[in-house]
C-alpha beads as a LAMMPS data file, in Angstrom:
LAMMPS data file: protein, C-alpha beads

124 atoms
123 bonds

1 atom types
1 bond types

-500.0 500.0 xlo xhi
-500.0 500.0 ylo yhi
-500.0 500.0 zlo zhi

Masses

1 110.0

Atoms # bond

1 1 1 -266.213 -425.847 -289.568
2 1 1 -262.865 -424.174 -290.090
3 1 1 -260.619 -425.641 -291.624
4 1 1 -256.628 -425.271 -292.592
5 1 1 -254.717 -426.271 -295.260
6 1 1 -251.391 -427.288 -296.158
7 1 1 -250.363 -427.980 -300.074
8 1 1 -253.205 -425.051 -301.763
9 1 1 -252.473 -426.307 -305.245
10 1 1 -255.873 -427.388 -307.961
11 1 1 -256.883 -430.066 -306.378
12 1 1 -257.434 -428.131 -302.880
13 1 1 -258.250 -424.948 -304.272
14 1 1 -261.150 -427.218 -306.244
15 1 1 -262.474 -428.978 -302.811
16 1 1 -262.538 -426.203 -300.953
17 1 1 -265.364 -424.808 -303.740
18 1 1 -267.371 -427.792 -303.564
19 1 1 -266.805 -428.554 -300.103
20 1 1 -268.570 -424.811 -299.133
21 1 1 -271.117 -426.207 -301.978
22 1 1 -272.312 -428.713 -299.335
23 1 1 -271.201 -427.459 -296.077
24 1 1 -272.545 -422.780 -296.071
25 1 1 -270.197 -423.325 -292.571
26 1 1 -267.022 -424.787 -294.154
27 1 1 -264.516 -421.853 -293.240
28 1 1 -260.740 -421.886 -294.407
29 1 1 -258.732 -420.041 -291.696
30 1 1 -255.601 -420.287 -293.422
31 1 1 -252.846 -421.752 -295.682
32 1 1 -249.266 -423.124 -296.065
33 1 1 -247.736 -423.478 -299.785
34 1 1 -245.131 -420.761 -300.832
35 1 1 -246.624 -421.184 -304.239
36 1 1 -250.894 -421.493 -303.936
37 1 1 -252.081 -422.196 -307.309
38 1 1 -255.633 -423.418 -305.937
39 1 1 -256.049 -419.859 -304.360
40 1 1 -257.354 -418.622 -308.219
41 1 1 -260.534 -421.443 -307.461
42 1 1 -260.997 -420.344 -304.718
43 1 1 -261.266 -416.344 -305.044
44 1 1 -262.956 -416.772 -308.532
45 1 1 -265.872 -418.515 -306.496
46 1 1 -265.890 -415.658 -303.238
47 1 1 -264.369 -417.916 -300.959
48 1 1 -261.937 -417.120 -298.647
49 1 1 -258.140 -418.535 -298.388
50 1 1 -258.051 -417.596 -295.417
51 1 1 -254.344 -416.351 -293.822
52 1 1 -251.108 -417.558 -295.806
53 1 1 -249.049 -418.993 -293.226
54 1 1 -244.991 -419.957 -293.369
55 1 1 -245.616 -423.744 -291.658
56 1 1 -247.843 -425.439 -290.713
57 1 1 -247.190 -424.840 -287.138
58 1 1 -247.498 -421.677 -287.325
59 1 1 -251.233 -422.073 -289.064
60 1 1 -252.006 -424.884 -286.086
61 1 1 -250.787 -422.069 -283.048
62 1 1 -252.522 -419.438 -284.876
63 1 1 -255.730 -420.700 -285.931
64 1 1 -258.471 -422.921 -283.986
65 1 1 -259.305 -425.753 -286.401
66 1 1 -261.597 -428.386 -286.973
67 1 1 -259.669 -429.797 -290.110
68 1 1 -256.858 -429.457 -291.275
69 1 1 -256.499 -430.395 -294.999
70 1 1 -253.103 -432.017 -296.444
71 1 1 -252.550 -431.224 -300.178
72 1 1 -248.670 -430.187 -300.054
73 1 1 -246.843 -433.192 -302.269
74 1 1 -246.802 -437.076 -301.938
75 1 1 -244.009 -436.703 -300.066
76 1 1 -244.524 -434.518 -297.742
77 1 1 -247.581 -436.390 -296.479
78 1 1 -246.509 -438.286 -293.285
79 1 1 -245.244 -435.280 -292.073
80 1 1 -247.774 -433.359 -292.184
81 1 1 -250.622 -436.014 -291.603
82 1 1 -248.411 -436.695 -287.723
83 1 1 -248.298 -432.921 -287.519
84 1 1 -252.369 -432.694 -287.537
85 1 1 -252.775 -436.027 -285.019
86 1 1 -250.182 -434.976 -283.399
87 1 1 -252.042 -431.329 -282.626
88 1 1 -254.996 -433.205 -282.192
89 1 1 -256.443 -432.534 -285.115
90 1 1 -258.719 -434.742 -287.587
91 1 1 -256.935 -434.988 -290.397
92 1 1 -257.615 -435.124 -294.606
93 1 1 -255.630 -435.819 -297.243
94 1 1 -254.772 -436.854 -300.284
95 1 1 -253.863 -439.422 -302.031
96 1 1 -251.609 -441.145 -301.899
97 1 1 -251.210 -440.479 -298.411
98 1 1 -248.259 -442.186 -297.781
99 1 1 -245.331 -443.673 -300.997
100 1 1 -242.906 -445.874 -299.374
101 1 1 -243.472 -449.166 -296.864
102 1 1 -241.739 -447.716 -294.100
103 1 1 -243.906 -445.140 -294.414
104 1 1 -247.196 -447.364 -294.273
105 1 1 -245.417 -448.987 -291.421
106 1 1 -245.230 -445.328 -289.503
107 1 1 -249.134 -444.566 -290.171
108 1 1 -249.666 -447.925 -289.166
109 1 1 -248.464 -446.177 -285.259
110 1 1 -250.006 -442.967 -285.848
111 1 1 -253.229 -444.837 -286.069
112 1 1 -252.984 -447.021 -283.169
113 1 1 -251.861 -444.426 -280.559
114 1 1 -254.557 -441.924 -282.595
115 1 1 -257.169 -444.025 -284.041
116 1 1 -258.113 -444.581 -287.617
117 1 1 -260.937 -442.059 -287.312
118 1 1 -259.350 -438.862 -287.469
119 1 1 -257.717 -439.536 -290.478
120 1 1 -259.432 -439.241 -293.945
121 1 1 -258.431 -439.765 -297.675
122 1 1 -260.129 -438.162 -300.587
123 1 1 -260.052 -440.291 -303.740
124 1 1 -260.244 -439.000 -307.028

Bonds

1 1 1 2
2 1 2 3
3 1 3 4
4 1 4 5
5 1 5 6
6 1 6 7
7 1 7 8
8 1 8 9
9 1 9 10
10 1 10 11
11 1 11 12
12 1 12 13
13 1 13 14
14 1 14 15
15 1 15 16
16 1 16 17
17 1 17 18
18 1 18 19
19 1 19 20
20 1 20 21
21 1 21 22
22 1 22 23
23 1 23 24
24 1 24 25
25 1 25 26
26 1 26 27
27 1 27 28
28 1 28 29
29 1 29 30
30 1 30 31
31 1 31 32
32 1 32 33
33 1 33 34
34 1 34 35
35 1 35 36
36 1 36 37
37 1 37 38
38 1 38 39
39 1 39 40
40 1 40 41
41 1 41 42
42 1 42 43
43 1 43 44
44 1 44 45
45 1 45 46
46 1 46 47
47 1 47 48
48 1 48 49
49 1 49 50
50 1 50 51
51 1 51 52
52 1 52 53
53 1 53 54
54 1 54 55
55 1 55 56
56 1 56 57
57 1 57 58
58 1 58 59
59 1 59 60
60 1 60 61
61 1 61 62
62 1 62 63
63 1 63 64
64 1 64 65
65 1 65 66
66 1 66 67
67 1 67 68
68 1 68 69
69 1 69 70
70 1 70 71
71 1 71 72
72 1 72 73
73 1 73 74
74 1 74 75
75 1 75 76
76 1 76 77
77 1 77 78
78 1 78 79
79 1 79 80
80 1 80 81
81 1 81 82
82 1 82 83
83 1 83 84
84 1 84 85
85 1 85 86
86 1 86 87
87 1 87 88
88 1 88 89
89 1 89 90
90 1 90 91
91 1 91 92
92 1 92 93
93 1 93 94
94 1 94 95
95 1 95 96
96 1 96 97
97 1 97 98
98 1 98 99
99 1 99 100
100 1 100 101
101 1 101 102
102 1 102 103
103 1 103 104
104 1 104 105
105 1 105 106
106 1 106 107
107 1 107 108
108 1 108 109
109 1 109 110
110 1 110 111
111 1 111 112
112 1 112 113
113 1 113 114
114 1 114 115
115 1 115 116
116 1 116 117
117 1 117 118
118 1 118 119
119 1 119 120
120 1 120 121
121 1 121 122
122 1 122 123
123 1 123 124
């Protein structure tokens, strides 16, 4: 399973380790994060973070992904979810997936268009 990460913070750094322990085929193809706080966790566990990209669009255009994982700041989740769904990807997003009523309505429209089965939510 080839995975792209948007927002490689402490949580997704840890989940990279957990997912790899659960599924040996788990492979991070690349990530987008100007300050990847979760990078040391991955490298300590011997897990490659893949290639660093400047934007989500660049990551998606240059990698063949099975899953897009989102751990960016909460206020950015909806935009990153949208980018992934529009690219035809399955998306895993950390909670909260949205932060306002308006974003909830926008997310509902995305789910109606792309299907709810394409979005997974990570809970602590």
